[in-house]
C-alpha positions as CSV (number, residue, x, y, z in Angstrom):
1,M,98.3,99.1,149.2
2,D,101.4,97.5,148.4
3,Y,103.0,97.1,151.9
4,V,102.2,97.5,155.4
5,F,104.8,97.8,158.1
6,C,104.0,96.6,161.4
7,T,107.1,97.4,163.4
8,H,106.5,95.6,166.3
9,D,103.5,93.6,168.3
10,H,102.0,96.4,170.4
11,S,98.4,97.4,169.4
12,D,99.9,100.8,168.5
13,H,101.8,99.1,166.0
14,L,100.0,95.9,165.0
15,D,95.8,96.7,165.1
16,P,94.5,93.2,164.5
17,F,91.2,94.8,163.1
18,A,93.1,97.3,160.9
19,V,95.4,94.4,159.6
20,S,92.8,91.7,159.3
21,G,90.5,94.5,157.3
22,I,93.4,95.1,155.0
23,A,94.4,91.6,154.4
24,G,90.8,90.7,153.5
25,A,90.3,93.6,151.1
26,A,93.5,93.9,149.4
27,P,95.1,90.5,149.2
28,Q,98.1,91.6,147.3
29,T,99.3,93.7,150.2
30,Q,102.9,92.5,151.6
31,F,102.9,92.6,155.5
32,L,106.3,93.4,157.2
33,T,106.5,92.3,160.9
34,A,108.9,90.8,163.4
35,P,109.2,86.9,163.3
36,A,107.5,86.6,166.7
37,A,104.4,88.2,165.3
38,R,103.8,85.9,162.3
39,E,101.5,83.4,164.3
40,K,99.4,86.3,165.4
41,M,99.3,87.8,161.8
42,L,98.2,84.4,160.8
43,S,95.5,84.1,163.4
44,I,94.0,87.2,162.4
45,G,93.6,86.6,158.6
46,V,97.0,87.5,156.9
47,A,98.0,84.8,154.5
48,A,101.3,83.1,154.6
49,D,102.3,84.3,151.2
50,Q,101.5,88.0,152.4
51,L,104.0,87.7,155.3
52,L,107.5,89.2,155.4
53,T,109.3,88.5,158.7
54,P,113.0,89.4,158.2
55,A,115.2,88.6,161.3
56,I,117.6,91.3,163.2
57,G,120.3,92.2,160.8
58,E,118.5,91.0,157.8
59,T,118.0,93.3,154.9
60,I,115.1,92.6,152.5
61,Q,114.1,94.4,149.2
62,V,110.8,95.7,149.5
63,G,109.8,97.2,146.1
64,P,111.9,100.3,146.0
65,L,113.2,100.1,149.3
66,Q,116.0,98.0,151.3
67,V,114.5,97.5,154.6
68,H,116.7,96.5,157.6
69,A,115.5,94.8,160.6
70,V,117.3,96.3,163.6
71,P,117.0,95.5,167.5
72,H,114.1,97.6,169.1
73,R,114.0,98.5,172.8
74,T,110.5,98.9,174.5
75,A,109.5,100.3,177.7
76,T,107.8,97.2,178.8
77,A,111.0,94.9,177.8
78,P,114.3,96.8,178.5
79,S,116.5,93.9,179.7
80,R,115.7,91.9,176.2
81,L,117.8,94.3,174.2
82,P,120.8,92.6,173.0
83,K,123.8,93.6,175.2
84,R,126.1,94.0,171.5
85,F,124.3,95.4,168.7
86,G,124.4,92.8,166.1
87,S,124.6,89.9,168.4
88,P,121.1,89.3,169.6
89,T,120.3,85.8,171.3
90,R,118.0,83.6,169.5
91,S,115.3,84.7,171.3
92,E,115.9,88.4,171.1
93,A,116.5,87.9,167.4
94,T,112.8,86.9,167.0
95,S,111.0,89.1,169.8
96,L,112.6,92.8,169.7
97,W,112.4,94.2,166.1
98,A,111.8,97.3,164.1
99,L,112.6,98.7,161.0
100,W,114.4,101.3,159.0
101,W,114.7,101.5,155.3
102,T,116.9,103.5,152.7
């Protein structure tokens, strides 16, 4: 496995048991997640060099894909969505995050 996309820190998108198992069994795997989930990923056994954590608005190359980190609104945190897309606060830039790729 080359890449695992954990779009945000909810159990249906970042399963600690699955992520930990993959990280241990396939140390070459790169995990993409929100900056706010970095410590959680490290605590469940993902090595720092396996993590890619682009901030909102950042685009990175991941193999053949260009990955774009964009704001994400969840049902549990509707008030934390940036008021203007592309201008998140410092807190929003690390906590509400999703991906799309081209």
